C-alpha positions as CSV (number, residue, x, y, z in Angstrom):
1,M,0.1,-0.1,0.1
2,S,1.4,3.4,-1.1
3,T,1.9,5.9,1.7
4,E,1.2,9.1,-0.5
5,N,-1.6,10.8,1.0
6,I,-4.9,11.3,-1.3
7,L,-6.4,13.6,0.9
8,S,-5.1,16.3,3.6
9,L,-8.1,18.3,5.8
10,K,-6.2,20.7,7.4
11,E,-7.7,22.5,11.0
12,I,-11.3,21.9,9.8
13,S,-14.1,23.6,12.1
14,K,-17.7,23.9,11.7
15,S,-20.5,25.0,14.1
16,F,-24.3,24.8,14.3
17,F,-25.8,28.1,15.6
18,S,-23.6,28.7,19.0
19,A,-22.8,25.3,19.2
20,K,-19.2,24.1,18.0
21,V,-19.7,20.6,16.6
22,L,-15.8,20.1,14.9
23,H,-12.7,21.7,16.5
24,E,-9.7,21.9,14.0
25,I,-9.4,18.5,12.6
26,S,-6.4,17.8,10.8
27,L,-6.3,14.5,9.1
28,E,-4.5,12.4,6.5
29,V,-6.0,9.6,4.4
30,K,-3.5,7.6,2.4
31,N,-3.6,6.6,-0.7
32,G,-5.5,3.0,-1.3
33,E,-5.9,2.4,2.4
34,V,-9.0,1.5,4.3
35,L,-9.2,4.0,7.1
36,G,-11.9,3.4,9.7
37,L,-13.5,6.4,11.5
38,V,-15.0,6.0,14.8
39,G,-16.6,7.8,17.7
40,E,-19.9,8.2,19.6
41,N,-22.9,9.3,18.2
42,G,-22.5,13.2,18.1
43,A,-18.7,13.2,18.2
44,G,-18.6,14.8,14.2
45,K,-18.3,12.1,12.2
46,S,-21.0,12.7,9.8
47,T,-20.4,16.3,10.0
48,L,-17.0,15.6,8.8
49,M,-17.9,13.5,6.3
50,N,-20.8,15.8,4.9
51,I,-18.0,18.7,4.5
52,L,-15.9,16.4,2.2
53,G,-19.0,15.1,0.1
54,G,-19.9,18.6,-0.4
55,V,-23.3,18.7,1.9
56,L,-22.1,20.9,4.3
57,P,-19.6,24.0,3.8
58,M,-16.7,24.2,6.6
59,D,-16.6,27.5,8.7
60,S,-12.5,27.4,8.5
61,G,-9.5,25.3,7.6
62,S,-8.9,24.0,4.1
63,M,-8.8,20.9,2.0
64,E,-5.9,18.8,-0.7
65,L,-7.2,16.4,-2.8
66,N,-4.3,14.8,-4.7
67,G,-2.1,17.5,-3.8
68,L,-4.6,20.2,-5.2
69,P,-6.7,22.4,-3.3
70,Y,-10.6,21.0,-2.5
71,A,-13.4,23.1,-1.7
72,P,-16.8,21.6,-3.0
73,Q,-19.7,23.9,-3.0
74,N,-22.0,21.3,-3.2
75,P,-22.4,17.3,-3.6
76,K,-21.9,17.3,-7.7
77,D,-18.6,18.9,-7.0
78,A,-17.2,16.3,-4.7
79,V,-18.4,13.4,-7.3
80,K,-16.6,15.3,-10.1
81,A,-13.2,15.0,-7.9
82,G,-14.2,11.5,-7.2
83,I,-15.3,11.1,-3.9
84,A,-18.7,9.0,-3.4
85,F,-20.6,8.4,-0.3
86,I,-22.2,5.7,0.4
87,H,-24.9,6.5,3.0
88,Q,-27.1,4.6,5.2
89,E,-30.1,5.1,3.4
90,L,-29.4,4.2,-0.3
91,S,-30.2,6.9,-2.6
92,L,-31.8,4.3,-5.5
93,F,-35.0,4.5,-7.4
94,S,-36.9,1.4,-6.4
95,N,-39.2,1.4,-9.3
96,L,-35.9,1.3,-11.9
97,T,-34.2,-1.3,-13.1
98,V,-30.9,-2.3,-11.7
99,A,-28.9,-1.0,-15.2
100,E,-31.1,2.1,-14.8
101,N,-30.0,3.0,-11.3
102,M,-26.0,2.5,-12.1
103,F,-26.3,4.7,-14.9
104,I,-29.4,7.4,-13.7
105,D,-26.7,10.3,-13.7
106,D,-25.2,9.3,-17.1
107,L,-27.4,7.1,-19.2
108,P,-25.7,6.3,-22.7
109,L,-27.2,8.0,-25.4
110,G,-27.7,7.5,-29.0
111,A,-28.9,9.2,-31.9
112,F,-31.7,12.1,-31.1
113,G,-31.4,11.3,-27.2
114,S,-32.5,7.7,-27.6
115,V,-31.1,6.0,-24.4
116,L,-28.8,3.2,-25.4
117,Y,-30.3,0.4,-23.0
118,A,-28.3,-2.9,-24.9
119,K,-25.2,-0.9,-24.1
120,M,-26.4,0.0,-20.8
121,H,-27.4,-3.6,-20.1
122,T,-24.0,-4.8,-21.4
123,E,-22.2,-2.6,-19.1
124,S,-24.0,-3.4,-16.3
125,Q,-23.3,-6.9,-16.6
126,K,-19.7,-6.5,-16.6
127,F,-19.7,-5.0,-12.9
128,I,-22.2,-7.3,-11.8
129,D,-19.6,-10.3,-13.2
130,T,-17.0,-8.4,-11.3
131,F,-18.8,-8.4,-7.7
132,G,-20.2,-11.7,-8.2
133,V,-24.0,-10.5,-7.4
134,D,-27.0,-12.7,-8.1
135,T,-29.1,-10.4,-10.1
136,S,-29.3,-9.0,-13.7
137,P,-29.4,-5.8,-15.2
138,G,-33.0,-5.9,-15.9
139,A,-34.2,-6.9,-12.5
140,K,-36.4,-4.1,-10.6
141,V,-34.4,-2.6,-7.6
142,S,-37.5,-3.0,-5.2
143,T,-37.2,-7.0,-5.5
144,L,-33.8,-7.0,-4.4
145,P,-32.4,-7.6,-0.6
146,M,-30.7,-5.1,0.7
147,G,-27.3,-6.1,0.1
148,I,-27.3,-6.3,-3.8
149,R,-28.9,-2.7,-3.4
150,Q,-25.8,-1.7,-1.5
151,T,-23.5,-3.1,-4.3
152,I,-25.5,-1.3,-6.8
153,E,-24.9,1.7,-4.9
154,I,-21.1,1.2,-5.1
155,T,-21.2,0.4,-8.7
156,K,-22.6,3.9,-9.3
157,A,-19.8,5.1,-7.7
158,L,-17.0,3.5,-9.9
159,I,-18.9,4.3,-13.0
160,K,-18.3,8.0,-11.8
161,N,-14.6,7.0,-11.5
162,A,-14.6,7.5,-7.5
163,G,-11.0,7.2,-6.3
164,I,-12.5,7.8,-2.4
165,I,-15.6,5.8,-1.6
166,I,-17.1,6.6,2.0
167,F,-19.1,4.1,3.6
168,D,-21.5,5.1,6.5
169,E,-22.5,2.4,8.8
170,P,-22.7,0.0,5.8
171,T,-23.8,-3.2,7.6
172,T,-26.7,-1.9,9.8
173,S,-29.3,-3.3,7.5
174,L,-27.3,-6.4,5.9
175,S,-27.4,-10.4,6.9
176,Q,-24.4,-12.2,8.2
177,K,-23.9,-13.4,4.3
178,E,-24.5,-10.3,3.1
179,K,-21.9,-8.4,5.3
180,E,-19.3,-10.9,4.2
181,N,-20.0,-10.2,0.5
182,L,-19.7,-6.6,1.1
183,F,-16.3,-7.1,3.0
184,K,-15.3,-9.1,-0.1
185,I,-16.0,-6.0,-2.6
186,I,-14.2,-3.6,-0.3
187,A,-11.3,-6.0,-0.4
188,H,-11.5,-6.0,-4.0
189,L,-11.7,-2.0,-4.1
190,K,-8.7,-1.7,-2.1
191,E,-6.7,-4.1,-4.2
192,T,-7.5,-1.6,-7.6
193,G,-6.2,1.5,-5.8
194,V,-9.7,2.8,-4.5
195,T,-9.5,4.4,-1.0
196,I,-12.0,3.6,1.8
197,I,-13.4,6.0,4.8
198,Y,-15.4,3.4,6.5
199,I,-17.7,5.0,9.5
200,S,-18.9,2.0,11.7
201,H,-20.0,1.3,15.3
202,I,-19.1,-2.1,15.0
203,L,-15.5,-2.1,16.3
204,E,-15.0,-5.9,15.3
205,D,-15.9,-4.9,12.0
206,V,-13.4,-1.9,12.1
207,F,-10.5,-4.1,13.3
208,E,-10.8,-7.2,11.0
209,Y,-10.8,-4.8,7.8
210,C,-9.5,-1.5,8.1
211,D,-5.6,-0.2,8.2
212,R,-6.0,2.4,10.4
213,I,-8.4,3.7,12.5
214,A,-9.2,7.4,13.3
215,V,-11.4,8.7,16.4
216,L,-13.3,11.2,17.2
217,R,-15.0,12.7,20.4
218,D,-17.2,15.8,20.9
219,G,-15.7,17.4,17.3
220,N,-12.2,16.8,18.5
221,L,-9.6,13.9,16.6
222,I,-8.3,12.1,19.3
223,G,-6.2,10.4,17.5
224,V,-5.0,8.2,14.3
225,E,-3.3,4.9,14.7
226,A,-2.5,1.5,12.7
227,K,-5.0,-1.0,14.0
228,A,-2.0,-3.0,15.4
229,N,-1.0,-0.5,17.9
230,L,-4.8,-0.4,19.0
231,D,-7.6,-2.8,20.7
232,R,-11.0,-2.5,21.7
233,A,-10.6,-1.1,25.2
234,K,-8.2,1.7,23.9
235,V,-10.6,2.6,21.1
236,I,-13.5,2.8,23.6
237,K,-11.3,5.0,26.1
238,M,-10.6,7.3,23.3
239,M,-14.1,7.5,22.2
240,V,-15.8,8.1,25.4
241,G,-12.9,9.6,27.4
242,R,-12.8,6.9,30.2
243,E,-12.9,3.1,30.7
244,L,-15.9,1.5,29.7
245,N,-15.4,-1.8,31.9
246,Q,-18.8,-2.3,32.6
247,V,-20.8,-2.4,29.4
248,Y,-23.5,-4.5,30.6
249,P,-24.4,-2.8,34.0
250,K,-25.7,-5.3,36.6
251,V,-28.7,-4.1,38.8
252,E,-30.0,-6.2,42.1
253,K,-34.0,-6.5,40.7
254,T,-36.7,-8.8,41.6
255,I,-38.6,-11.5,39.1
256,G,-42.4,-11.5,39.8
257,T,-45.2,-13.3,38.6
258,T,-46.3,-13.4,35.1
259,M,-47.2,-10.3,33.3
260,Y,-47.3,-11.6,29.8
261,E,-48.7,-14.6,28.0
262,A,-48.8,-15.2,24.4
263,R,-50.8,-18.5,22.8
264,G,-50.9,-19.8,19.6
265,I,-49.5,-16.3,17.7
266,K,-49.7,-17.2,13.6
267,Q,-49.2,-14.7,10.8
268,G,-49.3,-16.2,7.6
269,K,-45.6,-17.6,6.6
270,A,-43.6,-15.7,9.3
271,V,-45.1,-16.4,12.6
272,K,-46.2,-20.1,13.2
273,D,-47.8,-21.1,16.7
274,V,-45.5,-19.2,18.9
275,S,-46.5,-19.0,22.5
276,F,-44.4,-18.2,25.6
277,T,-44.7,-16.0,29.0
278,L,-43.1,-13.1,30.8
279,K,-42.6,-12.4,34.2
280,A,-42.5,-8.8,35.8
281,G,-38.9,-7.4,36.3
282,E,-37.7,-9.9,33.6
283,I,-35.8,-8.8,30.5
284,V,-35.9,-11.8,27.7
285,G,-34.1,-11.4,24.9
286,L,-35.6,-12.6,21.4
287,F,-32.8,-14.0,19.1
288,G,-33.0,-15.3,15.8
289,L,-31.1,-15.0,12.0
290,M,-32.8,-12.7,9.3
291,G,-35.8,-14.0,8.3
292,A,-36.8,-16.3,11.2
293,G,-40.0,-14.0,12.2
294,R,-38.9,-11.8,14.9
295,T,-39.9,-8.7,13.7
296,E,-43.3,-9.8,12.2
297,L,-44.2,-11.3,15.8
298,V,-43.2,-8.3,17.8
299,R,-45.5,-6.4,15.4
300,C,-48.2,-8.7,15.7
301,L,-48.0,-8.7,19.3
302,F,-48.0,-5.0,19.3
303,G,-51.2,-5.0,16.8
304,V,-49.0,-2.5,14.2
305,D,-49.7,-5.9,11.8
306,K,-53.0,-8.5,12.4
307,M,-52.4,-11.7,13.3
308,D,-54.1,-14.6,11.7
309,E,-54.8,-16.6,15.2
310,G,-53.5,-16.2,18.4
311,E,-54.4,-14.8,22.3
312,I,-52.8,-12.4,24.6
313,I,-53.3,-12.3,28.4
314,F,-51.7,-9.2,29.9
315,Q,-51.7,-8.7,33.4
316,G,-54.1,-11.7,34.1
317,K,-56.5,-10.3,31.6
318,P,-57.3,-11.3,27.8
319,L,-56.1,-8.5,25.6
320,N,-59.4,-8.4,23.3
321,K,-58.7,-6.1,20.7
322,I,-54.7,-6.2,19.9
323,N,-53.8,-2.8,18.0
324,P,-51.6,-0.1,18.8
325,E,-54.3,2.0,20.5
326,T,-55.5,-0.7,23.1
327,C,-51.9,-1.7,23.8
328,I,-51.1,1.7,24.7
329,E,-54.2,2.2,27.1
330,R,-53.4,-1.3,28.7
331,G,-49.7,-0.2,29.6
332,I,-47.5,-1.9,26.8
333,A,-44.9,0.3,24.9
334,F,-43.3,-0.6,21.3
335,V,-39.8,0.7,20.2
336,T,-39.7,-0.2,16.3
337,E,-36.6,-1.0,14.9
338,D,-36.9,2.0,12.6
339,R,-37.1,4.7,14.6
340,R,-36.6,7.1,11.7
341,Q,-39.6,6.2,9.6
342,E,-41.9,4.5,12.6
343,G,-40.5,5.8,15.7
344,L,-40.1,9.2,15.3
345,M,-41.3,12.7,13.7
346,M,-37.9,13.7,12.5
347,P,-38.7,17.2,11.3
348,R,-40.4,18.2,15.0
349,T,-38.6,19.2,17.9
350,V,-37.0,17.1,20.9
351,K,-40.4,18.2,23.2
352,E,-42.8,17.2,20.5
353,N,-41.5,13.9,19.9
354,L,-41.2,13.1,23.9
355,V,-45.0,14.3,24.8
356,L,-46.6,12.7,21.7
357,V,-48.0,9.5,23.3
358,K,-49.1,11.3,26.5
359,L,-50.9,14.4,24.8
360,N,-54.0,13.4,25.7
361,E,-53.3,13.3,29.5
362,M,-51.9,17.1,29.1
363,V,-55.2,18.7,28.1
364,A,-56.1,21.5,30.1
365,T,-59.2,23.6,29.8
366,A,-61.6,23.7,26.6
367,G,-59.3,21.1,25.0
368,I,-56.3,22.8,25.0
369,V,-53.0,21.2,25.6
370,S,-51.3,22.4,28.8
371,R,-48.3,24.2,27.8
372,K,-46.8,24.1,31.5
373,L,-47.4,20.2,31.6
374,E,-45.4,19.6,28.3
375,E,-42.5,21.2,29.3
376,S,-42.3,19.7,32.7
377,N,-42.9,16.4,31.5
378,A,-40.1,16.8,28.7
379,E,-37.7,18.3,30.9
380,S,-38.1,15.9,33.5
381,V,-37.1,13.0,30.9
382,V,-34.5,14.9,29.2
383,G,-32.8,15.4,32.3
384,E,-33.5,11.7,33.4
385,L,-31.8,10.1,30.0
386,T,-29.1,12.7,29.5
387,I,-30.7,13.2,26.2
388,K,-28.1,15.8,24.6
389,T,-29.9,18.6,22.9
390,Y,-28.9,22.3,22.5
391,D,-32.4,23.2,23.0
392,K,-35.6,20.4,23.1
393,N,-37.9,23.3,22.5
394,R,-36.1,24.1,19.3
395,Q,-34.0,21.4,18.2
396,A,-35.4,18.9,15.5
397,V,-35.0,15.2,16.3
398,K,-33.4,14.6,12.7
399,N,-30.7,16.7,13.9
400,L,-29.9,14.7,17.1
401,S,-27.2,11.6,17.1
402,G,-28.6,8.2,16.6
403,G,-28.1,7.5,20.2
404,N,-30.0,10.5,21.4
405,Q,-32.8,9.4,18.8
406,Q,-33.0,6.5,20.4
407,K,-33.2,7.9,23.9
408,V,-36.0,10.1,22.7
409,V,-37.9,6.9,21.5
410,L,-37.8,5.5,24.8
411,G,-38.0,8.4,26.5
412,K,-41.5,9.4,24.9
413,W,-42.5,5.9,26.4
414,I,-40.9,5.8,29.9
415,M,-43.3,9.2,30.3
416,R,-46.5,6.9,30.3
417,G,-45.4,4.6,32.9
418,P,-45.8,1.5,31.0
419,S,-45.9,-2.1,32.5
420,M,-44.2,-3.8,29.5
421,F,-41.8,-3.1,26.6
422,I,-41.5,-4.6,23.4
423,L,-37.8,-3.3,22.0
424,D,-36.9,-4.3,18.3
425,E,-33.3,-3.8,17.9
426,P,-32.8,-0.7,20.3
427,T,-29.4,-0.5,20.3
428,R,-29.2,-0.3,16.2
429,G,-26.7,2.0,14.6
430,V,-25.8,3.4,18.2
431,D,-22.3,3.9,19.5
432,V,-20.8,1.7,22.1
433,G,-21.0,4.5,24.8
434,A,-24.9,5.4,24.1
435,K,-25.4,1.3,24.0
436,A,-24.1,1.3,27.6
437,E,-26.6,4.2,28.5
438,I,-29.2,2.3,26.8
439,Y,-28.7,-0.9,28.7
440,S,-28.7,1.2,31.6
441,I,-32.1,2.5,31.1
442,V,-33.3,-1.0,30.6
443,N,-32.4,-2.4,33.5
444,S,-33.7,0.6,35.5
445,M,-37.2,0.0,33.4
446,A,-37.0,-3.9,34.5
447,K,-35.8,-3.4,38.3
448,N,-39.1,-1.1,38.7
449,G,-41.4,-4.0,37.5
450,A,-41.5,-3.9,34.0
451,T,-41.5,-6.6,31.6
452,I,-39.2,-6.6,28.6
453,L,-39.0,-8.3,25.5
454,F,-35.6,-7.3,24.1
455,V,-35.1,-8.3,20.6
456,S,-31.5,-8.0,18.8
457,S,-29.4,-9.2,16.3
458,E,-26.4,-9.1,18.4
459,M,-26.0,-12.0,20.7
460,E,-23.4,-10.8,22.7
461,E,-25.8,-7.7,24.1
462,L,-28.9,-10.1,24.5
463,M,-26.4,-12.5,26.6
464,G,-25.3,-9.6,28.6
465,V,-28.6,-8.0,29.2
466,C,-31.2,-10.5,29.3
467,D,-32.0,-13.0,32.1
468,R,-33.2,-15.5,29.4
469,I,-32.8,-15.9,25.7
470,M,-35.7,-17.1,23.3
471,V,-34.7,-18.4,20.1
472,M,-36.7,-18.1,16.5
473,R,-36.3,-19.9,13.4
474,K,-38.4,-20.0,10.4
475,G,-41.1,-18.6,12.5
476,K,-41.2,-20.7,15.8
477,L,-39.8,-20.9,18.7
478,V,-37.3,-23.4,19.0
479,A,-35.4,-22.7,22.4
480,D,-35.6,-20.8,25.8
481,I,-32.2,-20.7,27.5
482,P,-31.7,-19.5,30.7
483,K,-28.6,-17.0,31.9
484,G,-26.6,-19.7,33.3
485,E,-26.8,-21.8,30.2
486,Y,-25.8,-19.1,27.5
487,E,-22.9,-20.2,25.5
488,Q,-23.0,-18.9,22.0
489,D,-22.5,-22.0,20.0
490,K,-25.5,-23.5,21.7
491,I,-27.4,-20.4,20.4
492,I,-26.7,-19.8,17.3
493,N,-27.0,-23.9,16.7
494,F,-30.7,-23.3,17.7
495,A,-31.0,-20.7,15.2
496,L,-29.6,-22.7,12.4
497,G,-31.8,-25.6,13.1
498,G,-28.9,-28.1,14.4
499,G,-30.2,-27.7,18.4
500,N,-32.1,-30.5,19.9
């Protein structure tokens, strides 16, 4: 690998309103390397990359690309300069074909402006063959799994001759197999001389695939070192500014009597005759590989999607109408895996999101919501959950870090004081420091007697947080493992179908 720098950032600073989010960042990126960029949510990673990608202007500082001054005024300038940004939310048109998406910005044209579809399909097939993608140029993107869609996004960047590709949390929505394919593609890109900046909260992946690791904290560059000189504990300390020995905090709590019982839950082919019980104060994990039916199950339990058959007994009484309204009234909360689309009103303020599910309890005279109650309730939750916001009444939730967005989702439910929480991937896209805080919140809820159903794809966090783990496979519950019997091999064996 060449040691020549392809990119130089010099004393980059950026502020939003009166809050400074980047403090004189200076960073060199080497030609053909995979540079890991890590830090807690809100550390400044996305802001720095948005400046590099022409999305945001810097307040001060300078950049050089291939030894020449680089100052993009917009994303098109960055693309022309050979910098591509693969966001978590892919920018593909689902109603168009693979080939059309690959060449959407530069369609091959013939006489009289007609699109040369045959040429476009031929060129698309070359990239499909190069990456070994299981699709065809004429396939509609809407029919494709997330891993293939991401490969199409990467291909779009290569068609535009990108020399630097920025990946922002690229594995968040991928299965294990899709992750492995992505890393094969990244290795291929590196071999061909493409430089990768890899942003991720999954430190195991960063250590596995990156050459060097740069750590940001509170808008400051804490350090950049070869991964050989680092270990997980050191990177975490650089990220959070302290030792984080107790990622999974322990609390003394009492597990009570049965709080919740699901009997014979069925929904199409996704959920097949699932029955289980949960106790007060108990944190129960739900594990399974992609397609196991976990999310379909919990959406049925909350009535977001209708079940075909089944019965729910909550606090000793049947839940006759299984819909979100009834569940909320009875004291059940549901934190969806998709906080951006389903859990939050992204353009609205922190306060507006926090009070959303309790508005009907804040009505004063003449049907008018009491602003005093709104303010006091929101202020209490912001303080209790340490939600980092410069102004809860003015800051839109979309401008919070991922970890703080998730705290707002939890906070709006905590404000109602429910007896049960259904948490679907509550730490997805959240950094290690914020994860520890969320685990503490979950433990606190259980200590106060709440029942927790905790769905996660991360086996380690289930083993660290839960009192027992239920395992799903092909729509069925195939195991219920108590804490004293946790073994990763055993749990994954059940998920794969090899358990007893």
